KOLTORSE-91926 format. One record per atom (N, C-alpha, C): residue number from 0; residue in three letters; atom name; y, z, x. Coordinates in nm, 2 decimals. Each point is the difference from the previous one (the first is absolute). Example, Ala and Ser with C-alpha at 12.3 -4.5 7.8 and 13.67 -1.06 7.14 Angstrom:
2
{pt 0; Ala; N; {-0.57; 0.78; 1.32}}
{pt 0; Ala; CA; {0.12; 0.00; -0.09}}
{pt 0; Ala; C; {0.12; 0.00; 0.09}}
{pt 1; Ser; N; {0.11; -0.07; -0.04}}
{pt 1; Ser; CA; {0.11; 0.00; 0.09}}
{pt 1; Ser; C; {0.11; 0.08; -0.08}}
This chain:
160
{pt 0; Unk; N; {4.94; -2.60; -2.04}}
{pt 0; Unk; CA; {-0.03; 0.14; 0.01}}
{pt 0; Unk; C; {-0.10; 0.02; 0.12}}
{pt 1; Unk; N; {0.04; 0.09; 0.09}}
{pt 1; Unk; CA; {-0.08; 0.02; 0.11}}
{pt 1; Unk; C; {-0.12; 0.09; -0.03}}
{pt 2; Unk; N; {-0.11; -0.02; 0.07}}
{pt 2; Unk; CA; {-0.11; 0.09; -0.01}}
{pt 2; Unk; C; {0.03; 0.13; 0.05}}
{pt 3; Unk; N; {-0.02; 0.11; -0.07}}
{pt 3; Unk; CA; {0.03; 0.13; 0.04}}
{pt 3; Unk; C; {-0.12; 0.07; 0.07}}
{pt 4; Unk; N; {-0.11; -0.07; 0.00}}
{pt 4; Unk; CA; {-0.12; 0.06; 0.06}}
{pt 4; Unk; C; {0.00; -0.01; 0.16}}
{pt 5; Unk; N; {-0.04; 0.10; 0.07}}
{pt 5; Unk; CA; {0.00; -0.02; 0.14}}
{pt 5; Unk; C; {-0.11; -0.10; 0.04}}
{pt 6; Unk; N; {0.03; -0.07; 0.12}}
{pt 6; Unk; CA; {-0.09; -0.10; 0.05}}
{pt 6; Unk; C; {-0.08; 0.06; 0.11}}
{pt 7; Unk; N; {-0.13; -0.03; 0.00}}
{pt 7; Unk; CA; {-0.08; 0.05; 0.11}}
{pt 7; Unk; C; {0.01; -0.10; 0.11}}
{pt 8; Unk; N; {0.05; 0.05; 0.12}}
{pt 8; Unk; CA; {0.02; -0.08; 0.11}}
{pt 8; Unk; C; {-0.13; -0.03; 0.08}}
{pt 9; Unk; N; {-0.08; 0.11; 0.02}}
{pt 9; Unk; CA; {-0.12; -0.01; 0.07}}
{pt 9; Unk; C; {-0.09; 0.12; -0.03}}
{pt 10; Unk; N; {-0.13; -0.02; 0.02}}
{pt 10; Unk; CA; {-0.09; 0.12; -0.01}}
{pt 10; Unk; C; {-0.07; 0.02; 0.13}}
{pt 11; Unk; N; {-0.03; 0.12; 0.03}}
{pt 11; Unk; CA; {-0.07; 0.03; 0.13}}
{pt 11; Unk; C; {-0.13; 0.05; -0.04}}
{pt 12; Unk; N; {-0.10; -0.06; 0.05}}
{pt 12; Unk; CA; {-0.14; 0.05; -0.02}}
{pt 12; Unk; C; {-0.06; 0.01; 0.14}}
{pt 13; Unk; N; {-0.08; 0.10; 0.01}}
{pt 13; Unk; CA; {-0.08; 0.02; 0.12}}
{pt 13; Unk; C; {-0.14; -0.04; -0.04}}
{pt 14; Unk; N; {-0.05; -0.10; 0.06}}
{pt 14; Unk; CA; {-0.14; -0.04; -0.03}}
{pt 14; Unk; C; {-0.06; -0.07; 0.13}}
{pt 15; Unk; N; {-0.13; 0.00; 0.00}}
{pt 15; Unk; CA; {-0.07; -0.06; 0.11}}
{pt 15; Unk; C; {0.03; -0.15; 0.00}}
{pt 16; Unk; N; {0.03; -0.06; 0.12}}
{pt 16; Unk; CA; {0.02; -0.14; 0.00}}
{pt 16; Unk; C; {-0.12; -0.08; -0.06}}
{pt 17; Unk; N; {0.03; -0.11; -0.07}}
{pt 17; Unk; CA; {-0.09; -0.07; -0.08}}
{pt 17; Unk; C; {-0.12; -0.05; 0.09}}
{pt 18; Unk; N; {0.02; -0.05; 0.12}}
{pt 18; Unk; CA; {-0.11; -0.04; 0.08}}
{pt 18; Unk; C; {-0.09; 0.11; 0.04}}
{pt 19; Unk; N; {0.05; 0.12; 0.03}}
{pt 19; Unk; CA; {-0.09; 0.11; 0.04}}
{pt 19; Unk; C; {-0.08; 0.04; -0.12}}
{pt 20; Unk; N; {0.06; 0.01; -0.12}}
{pt 20; Unk; CA; {-0.07; 0.03; -0.12}}
{pt 20; Unk; C; {-0.11; -0.10; -0.03}}
{pt 21; Unk; N; {0.03; -0.13; 0.02}}
{pt 21; Unk; CA; {-0.10; -0.10; -0.03}}
{pt 21; Unk; C; {-0.12; 0.01; 0.10}}
{pt 22; Unk; N; {0.03; 0.03; 0.13}}
{pt 22; Unk; CA; {-0.10; 0.02; 0.10}}
{pt 22; Unk; C; {-0.09; 0.12; -0.03}}
{pt 23; Unk; N; {0.06; 0.11; -0.04}}
{pt 23; Unk; CA; {-0.08; 0.12; -0.04}}
{pt 23; Unk; C; {-0.09; -0.03; -0.12}}
{pt 24; Unk; N; {0.06; -0.07; -0.10}}
{pt 24; Unk; CA; {-0.08; -0.03; -0.12}}
{pt 24; Unk; C; {-0.11; -0.10; 0.04}}
{pt 25; Unk; N; {0.02; -0.10; 0.08}}
{pt 25; Unk; CA; {-0.10; -0.10; 0.04}}
{pt 25; Unk; C; {-0.11; 0.07; 0.08}}
{pt 26; Unk; N; {0.04; 0.09; 0.09}}
{pt 26; Unk; CA; {-0.10; 0.06; 0.09}}
{pt 26; Unk; C; {-0.09; 0.10; -0.08}}
{pt 27; Unk; N; {0.06; 0.07; -0.10}}
{pt 27; Unk; CA; {-0.08; 0.08; -0.08}}
{pt 27; Unk; C; {-0.09; -0.08; -0.09}}
{pt 28; Unk; N; {0.05; -0.11; -0.05}}
{pt 28; Unk; CA; {-0.08; -0.09; -0.08}}
{pt 28; Unk; C; {-0.12; -0.06; 0.07}}
{pt 29; Unk; N; {0.03; -0.04; 0.13}}
{pt 29; Unk; CA; {-0.11; -0.05; 0.08}}
{pt 29; Unk; C; {-0.10; 0.11; 0.03}}
{pt 30; Unk; N; {0.04; 0.12; 0.02}}
{pt 30; Unk; CA; {-0.10; 0.11; 0.02}}
{pt 30; Unk; C; {-0.09; 0.01; -0.12}}
{pt 31; Unk; N; {0.05; -0.01; -0.12}}
{pt 31; Unk; CA; {-0.08; 0.01; -0.12}}
{pt 31; Unk; C; {-0.09; -0.12; -0.01}}
{pt 32; Unk; N; {0.04; -0.12; 0.04}}
{pt 32; Unk; CA; {-0.09; -0.12; 0.00}}
{pt 32; Unk; C; {-0.11; 0.03; 0.10}}
{pt 33; Unk; N; {0.03; 0.05; 0.11}}
{pt 33; Unk; CA; {-0.11; 0.03; 0.10}}
{pt 33; Unk; C; {-0.10; 0.11; -0.06}}
{pt 34; Unk; N; {0.06; 0.10; -0.05}}
{pt 34; Unk; CA; {-0.09; 0.11; -0.06}}
{pt 34; Unk; C; {-0.09; -0.06; -0.11}}
{pt 35; Unk; N; {0.06; -0.08; -0.09}}
{pt 35; Unk; CA; {-0.07; -0.06; -0.11}}
{pt 35; Unk; C; {-0.10; -0.10; 0.05}}
{pt 36; Unk; N; {0.03; -0.08; 0.09}}
{pt 36; Unk; CA; {-0.10; -0.10; 0.06}}
{pt 36; Unk; C; {-0.12; 0.07; 0.06}}
{pt 37; Unk; N; {0.03; 0.11; 0.07}}
{pt 37; Unk; CA; {-0.11; 0.08; 0.06}}
{pt 37; Unk; C; {-0.09; 0.05; -0.11}}
{pt 38; Unk; N; {0.05; 0.04; -0.11}}
{pt 38; Unk; CA; {-0.09; 0.05; -0.11}}
{pt 38; Unk; C; {-0.08; -0.11; -0.06}}
{pt 39; Unk; N; {0.06; -0.12; 0.00}}
{pt 39; Unk; CA; {-0.08; -0.11; -0.06}}
{pt 39; Unk; C; {-0.10; -0.06; 0.10}}
{pt 40; Unk; N; {0.03; -0.01; 0.13}}
{pt 40; Unk; CA; {-0.08; -0.06; 0.10}}
{pt 40; Unk; C; {-0.11; 0.11; 0.04}}
{pt 41; Unk; N; {0.04; 0.12; 0.01}}
{pt 41; Unk; CA; {-0.09; 0.10; 0.05}}
{pt 41; Unk; C; {0.01; 0.13; -0.09}}
{pt 42; Unk; N; {-0.05; -0.01; -0.12}}
{pt 42; Unk; CA; {0.00; 0.12; -0.09}}
{pt 42; Unk; C; {-0.06; 0.12; 0.06}}
{pt 43; Unk; N; {-0.10; -0.02; 0.08}}
{pt 43; Unk; CA; {-0.07; 0.12; 0.06}}
{pt 43; Unk; C; {0.10; 0.08; 0.08}}
{pt 44; Unk; N; {0.10; -0.06; 0.07}}
{pt 44; Unk; CA; {0.10; 0.07; 0.07}}
{pt 44; Unk; C; {0.08; 0.08; -0.09}}
{pt 45; Unk; N; {0.05; -0.06; -0.11}}
{pt 45; Unk; CA; {0.07; 0.08; -0.10}}
{pt 45; Unk; C; {-0.07; 0.11; -0.06}}
{pt 46; Unk; N; {-0.13; -0.01; -0.02}}
{pt 46; Unk; CA; {-0.08; 0.11; -0.06}}
{pt 46; Unk; C; {-0.01; 0.11; 0.11}}
{pt 47; Unk; N; {-0.02; -0.04; 0.12}}
{pt 47; Unk; CA; {0.00; 0.10; 0.11}}
{pt 47; Unk; C; {0.13; 0.08; 0.01}}
{pt 48; Unk; N; {0.11; -0.07; -0.01}}
{pt 48; Unk; CA; {0.13; 0.07; 0.00}}
{pt 48; Unk; C; {0.01; 0.09; -0.12}}
{pt 49; Unk; N; {-0.04; -0.05; -0.12}}
{pt 49; Unk; CA; {0.00; 0.08; -0.12}}
{pt 49; Unk; C; {-0.08; 0.13; 0.01}}
{pt 50; Unk; N; {-0.12; -0.02; 0.06}}
{pt 50; Unk; CA; {-0.09; 0.12; 0.02}}
{pt 50; Unk; C; {0.07; 0.10; 0.09}}
{pt 51; Unk; N; {0.07; -0.05; 0.11}}
{pt 51; Unk; CA; {0.05; 0.09; 0.10}}
{pt 51; Unk; C; {0.13; 0.06; -0.05}}
{pt 52; Unk; N; {0.09; -0.07; -0.06}}
{pt 52; Unk; CA; {0.14; 0.05; -0.03}}
{pt 52; Unk; C; {0.01; 0.05; -0.15}}
{pt 53; Unk; N; {-0.08; -0.06; -0.09}}
{pt 53; Unk; CA; {0.02; 0.03; -0.14}}
{pt 53; Unk; C; {-0.13; 0.06; -0.07}}
{pt 54; Unk; N; {-0.08; 0.06; 0.08}}
{pt 54; Unk; CA; {-0.13; 0.06; -0.05}}
{pt 54; Unk; C; {-0.08; -0.09; -0.08}}
{pt 55; Unk; N; {0.01; -0.13; 0.03}}
{pt 55; Unk; CA; {-0.09; -0.10; -0.07}}
{pt 55; Unk; C; {0.05; -0.04; -0.14}}
{pt 56; Unk; N; {0.12; 0.05; -0.04}}
{pt 56; Unk; CA; {0.04; -0.03; -0.14}}
{pt 56; Unk; C; {0.00; -0.15; -0.03}}
{pt 57; Unk; N; {0.03; -0.08; 0.10}}
{pt 57; Unk; CA; {0.01; -0.15; -0.03}}
{pt 57; Unk; C; {-0.11; -0.08; 0.07}}
{pt 58; Unk; N; {-0.11; 0.07; 0.03}}
{pt 58; Unk; CA; {-0.11; -0.06; 0.08}}
{pt 58; Unk; C; {-0.09; -0.09; -0.08}}
{pt 59; Unk; N; {0.05; -0.09; -0.07}}
{pt 59; Unk; CA; {-0.08; -0.10; -0.07}}
{pt 59; Unk; C; {0.05; -0.14; 0.04}}
{pt 60; Unk; N; {-0.10; -0.09; 0.02}}
{pt 60; Unk; CA; {0.04; -0.14; 0.04}}
{pt 60; Unk; C; {0.10; -0.07; -0.10}}
{pt 61; Unk; N; {-0.03; 0.02; -0.13}}
{pt 61; Unk; CA; {0.09; -0.06; -0.10}}
{pt 61; Unk; C; {0.14; 0.06; 0.01}}
{pt 62; Unk; N; {0.01; 0.13; 0.02}}
{pt 62; Unk; CA; {0.13; 0.06; 0.02}}
{pt 62; Unk; C; {0.08; -0.05; 0.12}}
{pt 63; Unk; N; {-0.08; -0.02; 0.11}}
{pt 63; Unk; CA; {0.06; -0.06; 0.12}}
{pt 63; Unk; C; {0.05; -0.14; -0.02}}
{pt 64; Unk; N; {-0.08; -0.08; -0.07}}
{pt 64; Unk; CA; {0.05; -0.13; -0.03}}
{pt 64; Unk; C; {0.12; 0.00; -0.09}}
{pt 65; Unk; N; {0.01; 0.08; -0.10}}
{pt 65; Unk; CA; {0.12; 0.01; -0.08}}
{pt 65; Unk; C; {0.12; 0.05; 0.08}}
{pt 66; Unk; N; {-0.02; 0.10; 0.08}}
{pt 66; Unk; CA; {0.11; 0.05; 0.09}}
{pt 66; Unk; C; {0.05; -0.12; 0.09}}
{pt 67; Unk; N; {-0.10; -0.07; 0.05}}
{pt 67; Unk; CA; {0.04; -0.11; 0.09}}
{pt 67; Unk; C; {0.08; -0.10; -0.07}}
{pt 68; Unk; N; {-0.04; -0.04; -0.12}}
{pt 68; Unk; CA; {0.08; -0.10; -0.07}}
{pt 68; Unk; C; {0.14; 0.05; -0.04}}
{pt 69; Unk; N; {0.01; 0.12; -0.04}}
{pt 69; Unk; CA; {0.13; 0.06; -0.04}}
{pt 69; Unk; C; {0.09; 0.01; 0.13}}
{pt 70; Unk; N; {-0.06; 0.05; 0.11}}
{pt 70; Unk; CA; {0.08; 0.01; 0.12}}
{pt 70; Unk; C; {0.05; -0.14; 0.05}}
{pt 71; Unk; N; {-0.08; -0.10; 0.00}}
{pt 71; Unk; CA; {0.04; -0.13; 0.04}}
{pt 71; Unk; C; {0.11; -0.05; -0.09}}
{pt 72; Unk; N; {-0.02; 0.01; -0.13}}
{pt 72; Unk; CA; {0.10; -0.04; -0.10}}
{pt 72; Unk; C; {0.13; 0.07; 0.02}}
{pt 73; Unk; N; {0.00; 0.13; 0.01}}
{pt 73; Unk; CA; {0.12; 0.08; 0.02}}
{pt 73; Unk; C; {0.06; -0.03; 0.14}}
{pt 74; Unk; N; {-0.08; -0.02; 0.10}}
{pt 74; Unk; CA; {0.06; -0.04; 0.13}}
{pt 74; Unk; C; {0.08; -0.13; -0.01}}
{pt 75; Unk; N; {-0.06; -0.10; -0.07}}
{pt 75; Unk; CA; {0.07; -0.13; -0.02}}
{pt 75; Unk; C; {0.13; 0.02; -0.08}}
{pt 76; Unk; N; {0.00; 0.08; -0.10}}
{pt 76; Unk; CA; {0.12; 0.03; -0.08}}
{pt 76; Unk; C; {0.11; 0.06; 0.09}}
{pt 77; Unk; N; {-0.04; 0.09; 0.08}}
{pt 77; Unk; CA; {0.09; 0.07; 0.09}}
{pt 77; Unk; C; {0.06; -0.10; 0.10}}
{pt 78; Unk; N; {-0.09; -0.08; 0.06}}
{pt 78; Unk; CA; {0.05; -0.10; 0.10}}
{pt 78; Unk; C; {0.10; -0.10; -0.06}}
{pt 79; Unk; N; {-0.03; -0.04; -0.13}}
{pt 79; Unk; CA; {0.09; -0.09; -0.07}}
{pt 79; Unk; C; {0.12; 0.07; -0.06}}
{pt 80; Unk; N; {0.01; 0.13; 0.00}}
{pt 80; Unk; CA; {0.11; 0.07; -0.05}}
{pt 80; Unk; C; {0.01; 0.00; -0.16}}
{pt 81; Unk; N; {-0.12; -0.02; -0.06}}
{pt 81; Unk; CA; {-0.01; 0.00; -0.14}}
{pt 81; Unk; C; {-0.04; 0.13; -0.07}}
{pt 82; Unk; N; {0.05; 0.02; -0.12}}
{pt 82; Unk; CA; {-0.04; 0.12; -0.08}}
{pt 82; Unk; C; {0.01; 0.13; 0.08}}
{pt 83; Unk; N; {0.11; 0.01; 0.07}}
{pt 83; Unk; CA; {0.02; 0.12; 0.08}}
{pt 83; Unk; C; {-0.01; 0.13; -0.07}}
{pt 84; Unk; N; {0.05; 0.00; -0.13}}
{pt 84; Unk; CA; {0.00; 0.13; -0.08}}
{pt 84; Unk; C; {-0.14; 0.04; -0.03}}
{pt 85; Unk; N; {-0.10; -0.09; 0.01}}
{pt 85; Unk; CA; {-0.14; 0.03; -0.03}}
{pt 85; Unk; C; {-0.07; 0.02; 0.14}}
{pt 86; Unk; N; {0.03; -0.10; 0.09}}
{pt 86; Unk; CA; {-0.07; 0.00; 0.13}}
{pt 86; Unk; C; {0.03; 0.12; 0.09}}
{pt 87; Unk; N; {0.13; 0.04; 0.00}}
{pt 87; Unk; CA; {0.03; 0.11; 0.09}}
{pt 87; Unk; C; {-0.07; 0.13; -0.04}}
{pt 88; Unk; N; {0.01; 0.04; -0.13}}
{pt 88; Unk; CA; {-0.07; 0.12; -0.04}}
{pt 88; Unk; C; {-0.16; -0.01; 0.02}}
{pt 89; Unk; N; {-0.05; -0.12; -0.02}}
{pt 89; Unk; CA; {-0.15; -0.01; 0.02}}
{pt 89; Unk; C; {-0.03; 0.01; 0.15}}
{pt 90; Unk; N; {0.09; -0.05; 0.08}}
{pt 90; Unk; CA; {-0.02; 0.01; 0.15}}
{pt 90; Unk; C; {0.02; 0.15; 0.04}}
{pt 91; Unk; N; {0.09; 0.07; -0.06}}
{pt 91; Unk; CA; {0.01; 0.14; 0.03}}
{pt 91; Unk; C; {-0.12; 0.08; -0.04}}
{pt 92; Unk; N; {-0.07; -0.03; -0.11}}
{pt 92; Unk; CA; {-0.12; 0.06; -0.04}}
{pt 92; Unk; C; {-0.11; -0.02; 0.10}}
{pt 93; Unk; N; {-0.02; -0.13; 0.04}}
{pt 93; Unk; CA; {-0.10; -0.04; 0.10}}
{pt 93; Unk; C; {0.02; 0.07; 0.13}}
{pt 94; Unk; N; {0.12; -0.01; 0.06}}
{pt 94; Unk; CA; {0.03; 0.05; 0.13}}
{pt 94; Unk; C; {0.00; 0.16; -0.01}}
{pt 95; Unk; N; {0.05; 0.05; -0.11}}
{pt 95; Unk; CA; {0.00; 0.14; -0.02}}
{pt 95; Unk; C; {-0.14; 0.06; 0.00}}
{pt 96; Unk; N; {-0.09; -0.07; -0.07}}
{pt 96; Unk; CA; {-0.14; 0.05; -0.01}}
{pt 96; Unk; C; {-0.06; -0.01; 0.14}}
{pt 97; Unk; N; {0.03; -0.10; 0.08}}
{pt 97; Unk; CA; {-0.05; -0.01; 0.14}}
{pt 97; Unk; C; {0.06; 0.11; 0.08}}
{pt 98; Unk; N; {0.12; 0.03; -0.02}}
{pt 98; Unk; CA; {0.07; 0.11; 0.08}}
{pt 98; Unk; C; {-0.07; 0.14; -0.04}}
{pt 99; Unk; N; {-0.03; 0.02; -0.12}}
{pt 99; Unk; CA; {-0.07; 0.12; -0.04}}
{pt 99; Unk; C; {-0.14; 0.00; 0.06}}
{pt 100; Unk; N; {-0.07; -0.11; 0.00}}
{pt 100; Unk; CA; {-0.13; -0.01; 0.06}}
{pt 100; Unk; C; {-0.01; 0.03; 0.14}}
{pt 101; Unk; N; {0.10; -0.03; 0.08}}
{pt 101; Unk; CA; {0.00; 0.02; 0.14}}
{pt 101; Unk; C; {0.10; 0.12; 0.05}}
{pt 102; Unk; N; {0.03; 0.09; -0.09}}
{pt 102; Unk; CA; {0.09; 0.10; 0.02}}
{pt 102; Unk; C; {-0.02; 0.08; 0.13}}
{pt 103; Unk; N; {-0.13; 0.02; 0.03}}
{pt 103; Unk; CA; {-0.03; 0.08; 0.12}}
{pt 103; Unk; C; {0.05; -0.07; 0.13}}
{pt 104; Unk; N; {-0.01; -0.14; -0.01}}
{pt 104; Unk; CA; {0.04; -0.07; 0.12}}
{pt 104; Unk; C; {0.16; -0.01; 0.01}}
{pt 105; Unk; N; {0.06; 0.03; -0.11}}
{pt 105; Unk; CA; {0.15; 0.02; 0.00}}
{pt 105; Unk; C; {0.04; 0.13; 0.06}}
{pt 106; Unk; N; {-0.07; 0.10; -0.04}}
{pt 106; Unk; CA; {0.03; 0.14; 0.04}}
{pt 106; Unk; C; {-0.04; 0.02; 0.15}}
{pt 107; Unk; N; {-0.12; -0.05; 0.03}}
{pt 107; Unk; CA; {-0.06; 0.03; 0.14}}
{pt 107; Unk; C; {-0.06; -0.13; 0.05}}
{pt 108; Unk; N; {0.09; -0.10; 0.04}}
{pt 108; Unk; CA; {-0.06; -0.13; 0.04}}
{pt 108; Unk; C; {-0.10; 0.00; 0.11}}
{pt 109; Unk; N; {0.01; 0.09; 0.09}}
{pt 109; Unk; CA; {-0.09; 0.01; 0.12}}
{pt 109; Unk; C; {-0.12; 0.09; -0.02}}
{pt 110; Unk; N; {-0.01; 0.06; -0.12}}
{pt 110; Unk; CA; {-0.12; 0.08; -0.03}}
{pt 110; Unk; C; {0.00; 0.13; 0.08}}
{pt 111; Unk; N; {0.11; 0.05; 0.04}}
{pt 111; Unk; CA; {0.01; 0.13; 0.08}}
{pt 111; Unk; C; {-0.05; 0.12; -0.09}}
{pt 112; Unk; N; {0.03; -0.01; -0.13}}
{pt 112; Unk; CA; {-0.03; 0.12; -0.08}}
{pt 112; Unk; C; {-0.09; -0.04; -0.12}}
{pt 113; Unk; N; {-0.01; -0.12; -0.03}}
{pt 113; Unk; CA; {-0.08; -0.05; -0.12}}
{pt 113; Unk; C; {-0.10; -0.10; 0.05}}
{pt 114; Unk; N; {-0.12; 0.00; -0.07}}
{pt 114; Unk; CA; {-0.10; -0.10; 0.03}}
{pt 114; Unk; C; {0.02; -0.12; -0.09}}
{pt 115; Unk; N; {-0.05; -0.12; 0.04}}
{pt 115; Unk; CA; {0.01; -0.12; -0.08}}
{pt 115; Unk; C; {0.13; -0.07; 0.00}}
{pt 116; Unk; N; {0.09; 0.03; 0.10}}
{pt 116; Unk; CA; {0.13; -0.07; 0.00}}
{pt 116; Unk; C; {-0.01; -0.11; 0.10}}
{pt 117; Unk; N; {0.11; -0.09; -0.01}}
{pt 117; Unk; CA; {0.00; -0.12; 0.08}}
{pt 117; Unk; C; {0.15; -0.04; 0.01}}
{pt 118; Unk; N; {0.05; -0.01; 0.12}}
{pt 118; Unk; CA; {0.14; -0.03; 0.02}}
{pt 118; Unk; C; {0.03; -0.14; -0.06}}
{pt 119; Unk; N; {-0.10; -0.09; -0.01}}
{pt 119; Unk; CA; {0.03; -0.13; -0.05}}
{pt 119; Unk; C; {0.04; 0.00; -0.15}}
{pt 120; Unk; N; {-0.03; 0.11; -0.07}}
{pt 120; Unk; CA; {0.04; 0.01; -0.14}}
{pt 120; Unk; C; {0.15; 0.06; -0.02}}
{pt 121; Unk; N; {0.06; 0.05; 0.11}}
{pt 121; Unk; CA; {0.13; 0.05; -0.01}}
{pt 121; Unk; C; {0.10; -0.10; -0.06}}
{pt 122; Unk; N; {-0.01; -0.13; 0.03}}
{pt 122; Unk; CA; {0.10; -0.10; -0.05}}
{pt 122; Unk; C; {-0.01; 0.00; -0.16}}
{pt 123; Unk; N; {-0.10; 0.05; -0.06}}
{pt 123; Unk; CA; {0.01; 0.01; -0.15}}
{pt 123; Unk; C; {0.12; 0.07; -0.05}}
{pt 124; Unk; N; {0.05; 0.10; 0.08}}
{pt 124; Unk; CA; {0.12; 0.07; -0.04}}
{pt 124; Unk; C; {0.12; -0.10; 0.01}}
{pt 125; Unk; N; {0.01; -0.08; 0.11}}
{pt 125; Unk; CA; {0.10; -0.10; 0.02}}
{pt 125; Unk; C; {0.00; -0.11; -0.11}}
{pt 126; Unk; N; {-0.12; -0.04; -0.03}}
{pt 126; Unk; CA; {-0.02; -0.10; -0.11}}
{pt 126; Unk; C; {0.06; 0.05; -0.13}}
{pt 127; Unk; N; {-0.04; 0.13; -0.03}}
{pt 127; Unk; CA; {0.05; 0.05; -0.13}}
{pt 127; Unk; C; {0.15; 0.02; 0.00}}
{pt 128; Unk; N; {0.06; 0.04; 0.12}}
{pt 128; Unk; CA; {0.14; 0.01; 0.01}}
{pt 128; Unk; C; {0.07; -0.13; -0.02}}
{pt 129; Unk; N; {-0.06; -0.11; 0.05}}
{pt 129; Unk; CA; {0.05; -0.14; -0.03}}
{pt 129; Unk; C; {0.00; -0.03; -0.15}}
{pt 130; Unk; N; {-0.10; 0.04; -0.07}}
{pt 130; Unk; CA; {-0.01; -0.02; -0.14}}
{pt 130; Unk; C; {0.11; 0.08; -0.07}}
{pt 131; Unk; N; {0.02; 0.12; 0.04}}
{pt 131; Unk; CA; {0.11; 0.08; -0.06}}
{pt 131; Unk; C; {0.14; -0.07; 0.02}}
{pt 132; Unk; N; {0.02; -0.06; 0.12}}
{pt 132; Unk; CA; {0.12; -0.07; 0.02}}
{pt 132; Unk; C; {0.02; -0.11; -0.09}}
{pt 133; Unk; N; {-0.11; -0.08; -0.03}}
{pt 133; Unk; CA; {0.01; -0.11; -0.09}}
{pt 133; Unk; C; {0.03; 0.05; -0.14}}
{pt 134; Unk; N; {-0.07; 0.11; -0.04}}
{pt 134; Unk; CA; {0.03; 0.06; -0.13}}
{pt 134; Unk; C; {0.14; 0.04; -0.01}}
{pt 135; Unk; N; {0.05; 0.07; 0.10}}
{pt 135; Unk; CA; {0.14; 0.05; -0.01}}
{pt 135; Unk; C; {0.10; -0.12; 0.00}}
{pt 136; Unk; N; {-0.03; -0.11; 0.07}}
{pt 136; Unk; CA; {0.09; -0.11; -0.01}}
{pt 136; Unk; C; {0.00; -0.07; -0.14}}
{pt 137; Unk; N; {-0.12; -0.01; -0.05}}
{pt 137; Unk; CA; {-0.01; -0.06; -0.13}}
{pt 137; Unk; C; {0.07; 0.08; -0.12}}
{pt 138; Unk; N; {-0.01; 0.13; 0.02}}
{pt 138; Unk; CA; {0.05; 0.09; -0.11}}
{pt 138; Unk; C; {0.13; 0.07; 0.04}}
{pt 139; Unk; N; {0.07; -0.05; 0.10}}
{pt 139; Unk; CA; {0.12; 0.07; 0.04}}
{pt 139; Unk; C; {0.11; -0.01; -0.11}}
{pt 140; Unk; N; {0.07; 0.11; -0.01}}
{pt 140; Unk; CA; {0.11; 0.00; -0.11}}
{pt 140; Unk; C; {0.11; -0.11; 0.04}}
{pt 141; Unk; N; {0.07; -0.04; -0.10}}
{pt 141; Unk; CA; {0.11; -0.09; 0.03}}
{pt 141; Unk; C; {0.10; 0.06; 0.09}}
{pt 142; Unk; N; {0.07; -0.09; 0.08}}
{pt 142; Unk; CA; {0.10; 0.05; 0.09}}
{pt 142; Unk; C; {0.11; 0.08; -0.07}}
{pt 143; Unk; N; {0.05; 0.10; 0.06}}
{pt 143; Unk; CA; {0.11; 0.08; -0.05}}
{pt 143; Unk; C; {0.13; -0.06; 0.05}}
{pt 144; Unk; N; {0.09; -0.01; -0.08}}
{pt 144; Unk; CA; {0.13; -0.05; 0.04}}
{pt 144; Unk; C; {0.09; 0.11; 0.05}}
{pt 145; Unk; N; {0.07; -0.03; 0.11}}
{pt 145; Unk; CA; {0.10; 0.10; 0.05}}
{pt 145; Unk; C; {0.14; -0.05; -0.05}}
{pt 146; Unk; N; {0.09; 0.09; 0.01}}
{pt 146; Unk; CA; {0.14; -0.04; -0.04}}
{pt 146; Unk; C; {0.05; -0.12; 0.07}}
{pt 147; Unk; N; {-0.05; -0.02; 0.13}}
{pt 147; Unk; CA; {0.05; -0.11; 0.08}}
{pt 147; Unk; C; {-0.06; -0.14; -0.05}}
{pt 148; Unk; N; {-0.11; 0.01; -0.08}}
{pt 148; Unk; CA; {-0.06; -0.12; -0.05}}
{pt 148; Unk; C; {0.07; -0.06; -0.13}}
{pt 149; Unk; N; {0.10; 0.07; -0.05}}
{pt 149; Unk; CA; {0.06; -0.04; -0.13}}
{pt 149; Unk; C; {0.15; -0.03; 0.03}}
{pt 150; Unk; N; {0.04; -0.12; -0.04}}
{pt 150; Unk; CA; {0.14; -0.04; 0.01}}
{pt 150; Unk; C; {0.07; 0.03; -0.13}}
{pt 151; Unk; N; {0.12; 0.06; 0.01}}
{pt 151; Unk; CA; {0.07; 0.04; -0.13}}
{pt 151; Unk; C; {0.02; -0.13; -0.09}}
{pt 152; Unk; N; {0.00; 0.03; -0.13}}
{pt 152; Unk; CA; {0.03; -0.11; -0.09}}
{pt 152; Unk; C; {0.13; -0.06; 0.02}}
{pt 153; Unk; N; {0.10; 0.08; 0.03}}
{pt 153; Unk; CA; {0.14; -0.05; 0.01}}
{pt 153; Unk; C; {0.04; 0.03; 0.15}}
{pt 154; Unk; N; {0.00; -0.10; 0.09}}
{pt 154; Unk; CA; {0.03; 0.02; 0.14}}
{pt 154; Unk; C; {0.14; 0.07; 0.02}}
{pt 155; Unk; N; {0.09; -0.03; -0.10}}
{pt 155; Unk; CA; {0.14; 0.06; 0.02}}
{pt 155; Unk; C; {-0.01; 0.15; -0.01}}
{pt 156; Unk; N; {-0.10; 0.05; -0.07}}
{pt 156; Unk; CA; {-0.01; 0.15; -0.02}}
{pt 156; Unk; C; {-0.09; 0.06; 0.10}}
{pt 157; Unk; N; {-0.05; -0.08; 0.10}}
{pt 157; Unk; CA; {-0.10; 0.06; 0.09}}
{pt 157; Unk; C; {0.05; 0.11; 0.08}}
{pt 158; Unk; N; {0.13; 0.00; 0.03}}
{pt 158; Unk; CA; {0.06; 0.11; 0.08}}
{pt 158; Unk; C; {0.03; 0.13; -0.07}}
{pt 159; Unk; N; {-0.01; 0.00; -0.13}}
{pt 159; Unk; CA; {0.04; 0.11; -0.08}}
{pt 159; Unk; C; {-0.11; 0.10; -0.01}}
């Protein structure tokens, strides 16, 4: 008895090449390691940034130490490609908070209309966009099959 189920010949997915995705993930992970190490080695700098961007909400040495440890750990997870379903959303929260903190520099990088902007913070937008790409890749829906991807169950009936 022949199988009457159609056979899937191929599937077509559009996804970022594996090496490019790994490079993006590793570079974002390394960024978090750098940010975290800065908070551990120089917590005063982290406190200064918190005072400037976040109205001092996180301006305690213990908080900076905790953030530093979390960022380093998260950065290492990202670089290793582990726990992506946890690491990517956490990365989105951290880079999203940074983006919100420097929003003026995104809107007016040269300070033509707003005070306190800096063109060096504009890449925060690009960093966040990279995180969104990783999230989209991780949670992309399964590939859709087209009629060309399915071979008829009975090749003799293919022309009918």
